[in-house]
N, C-alpha and C positions, 0 to 999 in steps of 0.2 A: 363600884367605882366607874365613873364615866370616862371613857377614853376620848381624848381630843387630840387634834393635830392642826397644824397651820394650814389655812386655805387661802391661797393668794388669788387676787383678782386684779384686773386692770383698773388703776386709779389715777387721778390727775397727778402729774409729777410734783406738784407743790404740796400734795397731801401726804400725811404720814399714817395712813390707815393700817391697822393690824386686824386681820380677820382670823377667826377661829372656826373650825368645823368639828362638831361633835357627832361621831358615828351613831347610828341607830342603836339604842340600848333599851333593855326592858324597863329601865328607870324612867324613860321618856315616853311620851304619848303620841309621837308623830310617825309619819310613814317614810320619811327620808331624813337626811342630815340636818341638824340645827346649825345655822350659820349665824355668827354674831361678830360685831365690830367693836373694837376697843380703841380708845384714844391714847396716844403716846404719852401725853402730859399726865393722865390719870394712872396709867400703868406704872409709872415711876413711884407712885405713892404706896406705902405699906398700909395694911389694914383696911383696904378698900377693894370692893368688887364692883365692876360696872360692865354694861353691855348694851350695844344697840343691836337688837335682834333683826335679822332679815325675815323674809316671808316664808322661808322653808323650814321643814321639820315639824309641822303642826298636824292637826287632825281634821282641819276644815276642808270642805270640798269647794270647787269653783263656784262663784267668783271670789271666794274668800280664801282660796288655797295659799298657804295652808296654816301658817302660824298667826292667825288672826286673834288679837287680844281684846277686841271690843264687842260688847253685847249689843251695841246700838246700831250695828250695821245690817241686821237682818239674818245673821248667821245663827245656826243652831246653838242654843245656850249650852248644851252639854259639851259640844265640841270646843266652845270658847273656854269652858271650865278646864277641859283637858289641856288646852293650849296654855292657860295661865299656870297650871300645874307644872308644865314643862319649863316655863320661865322660872318658876320657883326652884325647881330642881337644878337647873343650870346655875342660877345665882347662889344657891346654897343657903338661903335665908329661912328664918322661922315664920315670918309673916310677910305678906305682900299688900301694899297700899296703892290703890289707884283712885282716880277721881272721875267725876262727871265733868268733863272739860267743856267750858262754855264760851271760850274765846274772850275771856274777861281778864281781870287783874287781881282776882282773889287769891290769896296765898294762905295755905294751911301751915300751922306751926305746931310741932310735937316735941315737947321737952322730955328727954329721957328720965330726968330726975323727978318729974311730976307724974304720979300714977294717973293714967287716963286711958280711955278706950277710944280708938279711932273708928270712924264710920266709913265703910267702903262707899264710893260713889258720891262723896260730898261735892258740892258744886264749887269748883276751884280749878285753877290752871297751873298751880305750883304748890310744892310742899317742901318744908324744911324740917330737919330733925338732927338730933345728936344721939339717937338710939342705935344700938348695935343690932345687927341681924334683922333689921326691918328694911325690906326692899321698897324703895320709892320708884314708881313706874308711871310714865306718861305714854300715851298712845298717839300715833300720828300716821298720816298718809299724805305728805307734802309739807305739813307744818314742821317747825323746828322742835326737836327735843333737845333741851339744853341742860347739862349737868354742871353742878357747882360743888366745889370742895375747898374748905379751909383746913390745911394740914396741921395748923397749930391748935385751933379750938376743936378740931375733929367734928366738923359740922358739914352736912351734905344737903343738897337741894336738887330737885328735878322740876323743870318748867316746860310747859307746852306753849309755844309761841308761833301763831300764824301772823298774817299781816295785821289782823285786828289787835293781836297782842303787841305788835310793834307800835301801832298807833297809840295804844294805851300805855306803852312802855312798861310792860309787866316785868321785864328784866331788871329795870331800875328798882321796881317794888321789891323784888326778891332780894336784891343786894341790901336795900335799906332794912328789911326785916332781919336778915342775917346779922347785920351790924347791931341793930337795936336789941334783938332778942338773945343773941348769943355772944356778942362782943367780937364778932369776926372782923378781921382787918381787910379793908378793900384791897390793899397792896398785896396781900397774901392769897386772896381768892383766885382759884383756878376755875375757868369756865370753858366748856367744850360744847360746840354747836354741831349737832349731828346731821346726817344725810337728810335733805329736805329740798324744797323747791329752789332751783338754782336760777341765776340771772339769765341763763339761756332760755328759760321757759316761763319766767315770772311776768306774764303779760297782764297789765291792768289798764284796760282801755279807759275806764272811768276814773282814773287816778286823781284828777283835779277835785273830785267830790269826796274822796275817801282818805287821801293822804295829806298830811301837813306839807307845807311848802319846803320844809327842811329835808324831806325825803327826796326831793328832786336832784340833789347832788349825787344820789345813788341810782339815778336812771342811766342805764348803760346804752340804751337806744330808745327810740320812740315807743313809749308805753311799757317798756321792760325795765324792771328794777332788780337791784342786787340786795335782796333781803338779808343775806349773810352780812353784807357790809353794814346795813342799818343796825342789825343786832350787835355787831362788833362796836360800832360807834356808841350805841346806847350803853354798852358795858363799860367802855372807856369813860363816858360821861358819868357813870355811876362810881368811878374811882378805881376800876381794875387797871392793871398795867398790860401793855401790849403783849409782852412775852407770856402772859398767863392766860391768853385767849387762844383756843385752838378751834379751827373750823375744818370740818371733814372735807368740804368741797365736793361732795357727790350729790348730783341732782336726782331726786327720786322719780321725776317724770321721765328722765332719760334711762333710768335703771330699774324698770319694772321687773327685770329678771331677778333682782335682789330685794326690792322693797315694794310695798303697796303705794299706789299713787292715785289720789282722787281725781286729779286733773286728767290723768291719762286713761283711767279705767272707770271712773264714776262709781259704779257699784263694786266695792272691793273691801278688803280688810284694813286693819290698822296694825302696824308693827310697834314693838315695844322698845322704849329706851329706859334703862333701869340703873339704879345705883344703890349701894348698901355699905355700911360700916361693918367690918368684921372684928 
């Protein structure tokens, strides 16, 4: 049995972050405590487990210390495997599914009623399922990890969304696939946007060449953009309702004590955002 207790940190006053800290256990593969974040909106739902893992409690050495979940960073593969095993143990699932994220808009769909085998590392940036005990995981270090849940159809999704994902509107694609493939209701869908690049640090000097003009309403000062707002607006445009969208409001560049950040550290690991039906 893994012993856990609440671990409080300083968070923005507008955020409703809930952090958990799991003490070192023989069941885990890390050298210190595993810290993970949970969304208030998803915590209220029964039969659902989710977590945004911090960078602590893993087996990796610097500069990937320590809960790095990506093989593509240059980290030792055995240490990454041990870190993924830790994620699985904390989540309590039977299988873990992750993707080769390519900053695109490809969405994987796995139907629980249709026997099929899933392939690890498929090129995609989002995955949807109604299968129980299957952990959906995305990896990030400044990009947004976004979790979706429809409590009526019992369908979940996990999406990786950086600025390229916003330009391609991958979030709108996820919502459309959830509606078409599983009959999800846009008005019922819950979406939670995790710790990621905040408006304080999201500088894009070349924005006129890479961003559509519609993004300029989310420019907070010269060259700086609120990507959280852009994602929220795209979710609203896809049909979600305001009260069903939660934003963590924590900038990963500012909080490298808790999360990996490519902008702040360059060579670094990737933290995990995961969701599972129980």
